[in-house]
C-alpha positions as CSV (number, residue, x, y, z in Angstrom):
1,M,5.5,87.5,146.4
2,L,2.8,88.7,148.8
3,D,2.0,86.2,151.7
4,I,-1.5,86.2,150.7
5,T,-0.8,85.2,147.1
6,K,1.6,82.6,148.4
7,E,-1.0,81.2,150.8
8,L,-3.7,81.1,147.9
9,L,-1.3,79.1,145.7
10,L,-0.3,76.7,148.5
11,T,-4.0,75.8,149.4
12,K,-5.4,75.9,145.7
13,Y,-2.7,74.2,143.9
14,N,-0.4,72.6,146.5
15,I,2.8,74.2,145.3
16,N,5.5,73.3,147.6
17,K,8.1,75.4,149.3
18,E,10.9,74.2,147.1
19,V,9.2,75.7,144.1
20,F,8.5,78.9,145.8
21,D,12.2,79.4,146.8
22,L,13.2,78.7,143.2
23,S,10.6,81.3,142.0
24,E,12.0,83.9,144.5
25,K,15.6,83.3,143.0
26,A,14.4,83.2,139.3
27,L,12.6,86.7,139.8
28,N,15.7,88.2,141.3
29,D,18.0,86.9,138.4
30,V,15.7,88.0,135.5
31,E,15.3,91.5,136.8
32,A,17.9,92.9,134.4
33,Q,16.6,91.2,131.3
34,F,13.0,92.6,132.2
35,K,14.4,96.1,131.9
36,I,15.7,95.4,128.5
37,Y,12.3,94.2,127.0
38,D,10.6,97.1,128.8
39,S,12.5,99.5,126.8
40,I,11.7,97.5,123.5
41,R,8.1,97.4,124.4
42,E,8.0,101.2,125.0
43,Y,9.6,102.0,121.5
44,N,7.3,99.7,119.8
45,Q,4.2,101.3,121.5
46,Y,5.2,104.6,120.1
47,K,5.7,103.1,116.7
48,V,2.2,101.7,116.7
49,L,0.7,104.9,118.1
50,D,2.5,106.8,115.3
51,A,1.1,104.7,112.6
52,F,-2.4,105.1,114.1
53,Q,-2.1,109.0,114.0
54,K,-0.4,109.3,110.5
55,E,-3.4,107.1,109.0
56,R,-5.9,109.3,111.0
57,I,-7.7,106.5,112.6
58,S,-11.1,107.3,113.9
59,D,-14.3,105.7,115.1
60,S,-15.5,105.5,111.5
61,H,-12.9,102.9,110.6
62,F,-14.5,100.4,113.0
63,T,-16.8,99.3,110.2
64,N,-19.2,96.3,109.9
65,S,-19.3,95.6,106.1
66,S,-21.4,92.7,104.6
67,G,-21.4,90.9,101.2
68,Y,-18.7,91.9,98.9
69,G,-17.4,94.4,101.3
70,Y,-16.5,97.1,98.7
71,G,-15.1,100.4,100.1
72,D,-14.6,99.0,103.6
73,I,-12.4,101.8,104.8
74,G,-11.9,100.2,108.0
75,R,-10.2,97.1,106.3
76,D,-8.3,99.2,103.9
77,S,-7.0,101.6,106.6
78,L,-5.8,98.7,108.8
79,D,-3.8,97.4,105.9
80,L,-2.1,100.9,105.8
81,V,-1.4,100.9,109.5
82,Y,0.2,97.5,109.5
83,A,2.3,98.4,106.5
84,R,3.6,101.3,108.4
85,V,4.2,99.4,111.6
86,L,5.9,96.8,109.8
87,G,7.9,99.0,107.5
88,A,6.5,97.5,104.4
89,E,5.2,98.9,101.1
90,A,2.0,97.1,101.6
91,A,-0.1,94.8,103.9
92,L,-3.1,92.4,103.6
93,V,-4.6,92.0,106.9
94,R,-7.8,89.7,107.0
95,P,-10.1,87.7,109.3
96,H,-10.5,85.4,106.4
97,F,-7.1,83.7,107.1
98,V,-7.9,80.9,109.5
99,N,-4.4,80.6,110.8
100,G,-0.7,81.6,110.4
101,T,-0.2,78.4,108.2
102,H,-3.0,79.8,105.8
103,A,-1.4,83.1,105.6
104,I,2.0,81.6,104.7
105,G,0.4,79.1,102.2
106,T,-1.2,82.1,100.6
107,A,1.9,84.1,100.3
108,L,3.8,81.1,98.8
109,F,1.0,79.9,96.4
110,G,0.6,83.7,95.4
111,N,4.2,84.0,94.2
112,L,5.4,80.6,93.1
113,R,4.5,79.3,89.5
114,P,4.9,75.9,87.9
115,N,8.6,74.9,87.6
116,D,9.7,77.4,90.1
117,T,11.8,76.2,93.0
118,L,11.1,77.0,96.7
119,L,14.3,77.1,98.7
120,A,14.2,76.5,102.4
121,I,17.6,77.8,104.0
122,S,16.7,77.4,107.6
123,G,16.1,73.7,107.5
124,K,12.8,71.9,107.3
125,P,9.9,74.2,108.0
126,Y,7.4,74.0,110.6
127,D,5.2,70.7,110.5
128,T,2.0,72.3,109.2
129,L,3.7,73.5,106.0
130,H,4.9,70.0,105.0
131,N,1.5,69.4,103.3
132,I,1.4,73.0,101.6
133,I,4.8,72.2,100.0
134,G,4.4,68.6,99.5
135,I,7.3,67.3,101.5
136,D,7.6,63.5,101.9
137,T,4.2,62.9,100.3
138,D,2.6,62.3,97.0
139,E,-0.9,62.7,98.4
140,K,-3.2,64.6,96.0
141,I,-4.3,67.4,98.2
142,G,-3.4,70.5,96.0
143,S,0.2,71.1,97.3
144,L,2.8,73.3,95.7
145,K,4.4,70.1,94.3
146,E,1.2,69.0,92.7
147,Y,1.2,72.4,90.9
148,G,4.8,71.7,89.7
149,V,6.7,73.7,92.3
150,K,9.9,72.0,93.3
151,Y,11.4,72.2,96.7
152,K,15.0,72.3,98.0
153,Q,16.2,72.5,101.6
154,I,19.4,73.4,103.2
155,D,20.0,72.5,106.7
156,L,21.5,74.7,109.2
157,T,25.1,73.9,110.3
158,P,25.7,71.8,113.6
159,E,26.1,75.4,115.2
160,F,22.6,76.3,113.8
161,K,24.1,78.8,111.6
162,F,23.0,79.4,107.9
163,D,25.2,77.3,105.5
164,L,26.6,80.1,103.3
165,E,28.4,77.8,101.0
166,K,25.6,75.8,100.3
167,I,23.2,78.6,99.7
168,K,25.6,80.2,97.4
169,A,26.0,77.1,95.5
170,E,22.2,76.5,95.0
171,L,21.5,80.2,94.2
172,L,24.2,80.0,91.5
173,G,23.4,76.6,90.3
174,D,19.6,76.6,90.0
175,S,18.1,79.5,88.1
176,T,14.6,78.2,88.9
177,I,14.8,79.2,92.4
178,R,12.1,81.8,92.9
179,V,11.4,82.1,96.6
180,V,14.0,81.6,99.4
181,H,12.1,80.6,102.5
182,I,13.5,81.4,106.1
183,Q,11.6,80.6,109.5
184,R,12.4,83.1,112.2
185,S,11.0,80.9,115.0
186,T,12.2,77.4,116.1
187,G,9.1,75.4,115.4
188,Y,9.5,72.1,117.0
189,G,13.4,72.4,116.9
190,W,16.2,73.0,119.4
191,R,17.7,76.3,118.6
192,N,17.3,79.8,119.4
193,S,15.1,81.9,116.9
194,F,16.8,84.1,114.5
195,T,17.4,87.7,115.6
196,V,16.2,90.5,113.2
197,D,19.9,91.5,112.8
198,Q,20.7,87.8,111.8
199,L,17.9,87.9,109.3
200,G,19.1,91.0,107.9
201,E,22.6,89.6,107.4
202,I,21.3,86.3,105.6
203,I,19.0,88.4,103.4
204,S,21.7,90.7,102.4
205,Y,23.9,87.8,101.6
206,V,21.2,86.1,99.5
207,K,20.4,89.4,97.6
208,S,24.2,89.9,96.9
209,I,24.2,86.6,95.0
210,R,20.7,86.7,93.3
211,N,18.8,90.0,93.7
212,D,16.0,88.4,91.5
213,V,14.9,85.9,94.1
214,L,11.9,86.6,96.6
215,V,13.1,86.3,100.3
216,F,10.1,85.3,102.4
217,V,10.2,85.2,106.3
218,D,7.8,83.2,108.3
219,N,7.3,85.8,111.1
220,C,4.9,83.8,113.4
221,Y,5.7,84.5,117.2
222,G,8.2,87.3,116.4
223,E,6.4,90.4,116.0
224,F,7.3,93.3,118.5
225,I,10.1,91.3,120.2
226,D,12.7,93.6,118.6
227,T,12.4,97.4,117.6
228,K,12.5,96.3,113.9
229,E,10.6,93.5,111.7
230,P,12.2,91.3,108.9
231,T,10.5,93.7,106.3
232,E,12.8,96.5,107.6
233,V,15.9,94.7,107.0
234,G,15.3,93.6,103.5
235,A,12.6,90.7,103.7
236,D,10.4,91.0,100.5
237,L,7.4,89.3,102.1
238,I,6.5,88.0,105.7
239,A,3.4,86.5,107.1
240,G,1.9,85.7,110.4
241,S,-1.2,85.1,112.7
242,L,-3.3,87.6,114.3
243,I,-3.9,85.1,117.4
244,K,-0.2,85.2,118.0
245,N,1.8,88.5,119.0
246,I,0.3,90.9,116.7
247,G,-3.2,90.6,117.6
248,G,-2.7,91.5,121.2
249,G,-5.0,88.7,122.6
250,I,-8.0,90.9,121.3
251,A,-8.2,89.8,117.5
252,P,-10.6,86.9,117.3
253,T,-9.0,85.2,114.1
254,G,-7.1,86.1,111.1
255,G,-3.7,86.7,109.7
256,Y,-1.5,89.0,107.7
257,I,0.9,89.3,104.8
258,A,3.3,92.3,104.4
259,G,6.1,93.4,102.0
260,K,6.7,94.6,98.7
261,K,3.4,95.8,96.9
262,E,3.7,93.4,94.0
263,Y,4.2,90.3,96.1
264,V,1.3,91.3,98.6
265,E,-0.9,91.9,95.6
266,Q,-0.1,88.3,94.2
267,A,-0.9,86.9,97.6
268,A,-4.3,88.8,97.7
269,Y,-5.1,87.2,94.2
270,R,-4.5,83.8,95.9
271,L,-6.6,84.7,98.9
272,T,-9.6,85.8,96.7
273,V,-9.3,85.6,93.0
274,P,-7.2,87.3,90.2
275,G,-8.6,90.7,89.4
276,I,-10.3,91.0,92.8
277,G,-7.6,90.4,95.4
278,G,-7.9,92.6,98.4
279,E,-10.7,94.9,97.1
280,C,-13.4,92.6,98.5
281,G,-14.0,90.6,101.6
282,S,-16.6,91.8,104.3
283,T,-15.1,92.1,107.8
284,F,-18.1,90.9,110.0
285,G,-17.7,93.7,112.7
286,V,-14.4,92.8,113.8
287,M,-12.5,95.9,112.8
288,R,-12.4,97.5,116.3
289,Q,-10.9,94.3,117.7
290,L,-8.2,94.2,115.0
291,F,-7.2,97.8,115.6
292,Q,-7.3,97.6,119.2
293,G,-5.5,94.3,119.3
294,L,-2.7,95.9,117.2
295,F,-2.5,98.8,119.5
296,L,-2.0,96.5,122.7
297,A,0.2,94.1,120.9
298,P,3.7,95.7,122.0
299,H,2.7,95.4,125.7
300,V,1.1,92.0,125.5
301,A,4.0,90.5,123.5
302,M,6.4,91.6,126.0
303,E,4.4,90.3,129.0
304,A,4.6,87.0,127.1
305,V,8.4,87.3,126.7
306,K,8.7,88.1,130.5
307,G,6.8,85.0,131.3
308,A,9.3,82.9,129.0
309,V,12.4,84.4,130.4
310,Y,11.1,83.7,134.0
311,C,10.1,80.1,132.9
312,A,13.6,79.7,131.5
313,R,15.3,80.6,134.7
314,L,13.0,78.8,137.0
315,M,13.1,75.4,135.0
316,E,16.8,75.8,134.7
317,L,17.2,76.2,138.4
318,A,15.0,73.0,138.8
319,G,17.6,71.1,136.8
320,F,16.1,71.0,133.3
321,E,17.8,72.1,130.1
322,V,16.3,75.2,128.5
323,L,16.4,77.1,125.2
324,P,16.8,79.9,124.9
325,K,18.7,80.7,128.2
326,Y,17.3,83.4,130.2
327,T,20.1,85.8,129.4
328,D,19.8,85.1,125.5
329,K,18.6,87.7,123.2
330,R,15.1,86.7,122.0
331,S,13.4,87.0,118.8
332,D,10.1,85.1,119.6
333,I,8.0,84.4,122.6
334,I,8.7,80.7,122.7
335,Q,10.6,78.9,125.5
336,A,11.7,75.3,125.0
337,I,12.2,73.0,127.9
338,K,13.9,69.5,127.4
339,F,12.5,66.8,129.8
340,N,13.9,63.7,128.3
341,D,10.9,61.9,129.7
342,P,7.5,61.6,128.1
343,D,5.5,61.6,131.5
344,K,7.2,64.8,132.7
345,L,6.5,66.5,129.4
346,I,2.9,65.6,129.6
347,Q,2.6,66.6,133.3
348,F,4.1,70.0,132.4
349,C,1.5,70.7,129.9
350,K,-1.3,69.4,132.2
351,G,0.2,71.8,134.7
352,I,-0.3,74.7,132.3
353,Q,-3.9,73.6,131.5
354,K,-4.7,73.5,135.2
355,G,-3.5,77.0,135.5
356,S,-5.5,78.4,132.7
357,P,-8.7,80.7,133.1
358,I,-10.6,78.7,130.4
359,D,-11.1,74.9,130.9
360,S,-9.0,74.5,133.7
361,F,-11.1,71.5,134.9
362,V,-10.2,69.5,131.9
363,E,-6.9,67.4,131.4
364,C,-5.2,67.7,127.9
365,E,-3.9,64.4,126.4
366,P,-1.7,63.7,123.5
367,W,-3.7,63.0,120.2
368,D,-3.4,62.7,116.5
369,M,-3.6,66.3,115.5
370,P,-4.3,67.2,111.9
371,G,-1.0,68.3,110.0
372,Y,1.4,66.7,112.4
373,K,3.0,63.2,112.0
374,D,3.6,62.6,115.8
375,Q,1.0,62.8,118.3
376,V,0.7,66.2,120.0
377,I,-0.2,67.5,123.3
378,M,-1.6,71.0,123.5
379,A,-2.4,72.9,126.8
380,A,-4.4,76.0,125.7
381,G,-7.0,77.3,128.2
382,A,-7.6,80.5,126.1
383,F,-10.3,82.9,125.5
384,I,-9.8,82.7,121.8
385,Q,-9.4,79.0,120.5
386,G,-5.7,78.2,119.6
387,S,-4.5,81.7,120.6
388,S,-0.7,81.1,121.2
389,I,-0.3,84.8,122.7
390,E,-2.4,83.5,125.6
391,L,-0.5,81.2,128.0
392,S,-0.2,77.7,126.3
393,A,2.3,74.8,126.0
394,D,2.4,72.1,123.2
395,A,4.8,69.5,122.3
396,P,5.0,66.4,119.9
397,I,5.5,63.3,121.6
398,R,8.8,62.2,120.5
399,A,12.3,62.3,121.9
400,P,13.8,64.2,123.5
401,Y,10.4,65.3,124.8
402,I,10.6,69.0,124.5
403,A,7.8,71.2,125.7
404,Y,7.3,74.6,124.1
405,L,5.8,77.4,126.2
406,Q,4.5,80.5,124.7
407,G,2.1,83.4,125.6
408,G,0.7,84.9,128.4
409,L,-1.5,88.1,128.4
410,T,0.0,89.1,131.7
411,F,3.3,88.1,133.2
412,D,1.4,87.4,136.5
413,H,-0.7,84.7,134.8
414,A,2.3,83.3,133.1
415,K,4.3,83.0,136.3
416,I,1.5,81.2,138.1
417,G,0.9,78.8,135.1
418,V,4.5,77.9,135.2
419,L,4.6,77.4,138.9
420,I,1.7,75.0,138.7
421,A,3.5,73.3,135.8
422,L,6.7,72.8,137.6
423,S,5.0,71.4,140.7
424,N,3.1,69.0,138.5
425,V,6.4,67.9,137.0
426,L,8.2,67.4,140.5
427,K,5.2,65.2,141.6
428,T,6.1,62.8,138.8
429,K,8.3,59.7,139.7
């Protein structure tokens, strides 16, 4: 770190010498890991460039449709580019998805029918999906449960592996199972995310038992962290958010669904209405941003991963338990830090907020956030509201008080944000 940068951080944020010393060691330790992720980034950049060129994208695709949006060539071509990039038959990429949860819900509602069963084989899904599925509630809000879709869940083994025996027993014993749900990322859990190779193995196992089921993968936070995506190793359908990895920090909103053509089409009928599907939907002048965000995404996603790797090593050197470890193979952009203390957790998030370009002058506080059972604290000083490819940190306020850091449009910003956050924590008595 240049002396002038160090001096700026000392005077502006009161970062102590101990933290700087830990940072220098962390940077040295993660150097080999950074080279691995640079090679993945380079491969994915070529893959995205090739998709743009094969679909002959030009300025004419940066459309600004209104009304019905019939014949929007920008929208339709973006679907084709996404399908190529993700190794899928088809894709549905729309600014009309309000978040990743909406895209996932649309995929599930579009492909499940009354008396079908949804089987989650990676444990309980992320908190915001509970209301969609109807887990632990009889509230009348239009959940899958209300529509007669049953739900079953198989928890991971104590070693955080798929429970193959239970999966086989359920698939053979229940002919109503229509969709098998897998969550690639950890959510608010304490495990490593599943690698694409691990996803390929479990998908192959499921298909060897029941080839008629649809395997769905929640791909949020995972795009471009490997050279392959779940649709390239057998997943029938995936979904994610454009304000996470794949939007490159440029997409202002939206989500995507990709996979087998018939399943994407069923999801499109749920997004709009049967008979119209993806043929309608004006795009409000955001097509250039969606194309450009996708083009930048391989680079931006790896900047976020480097920030997470650095954070893991720095916090570990400071005495905290982290997951993944800095040497672990990663499959998403999330870094978990266990504090075992609510005050330290809150101060870490407040430090990330303090280091943000937007709203750095405010302090985040735990609150009753819609869709969550526990109070949640969220540090998110982002250019795009809720963007988790930008540096952010959030956590449910529940033991053992784990913070989940993600994002960073540039590694330099992620590094500075984490330095400020750690300094905040060390001041907590």
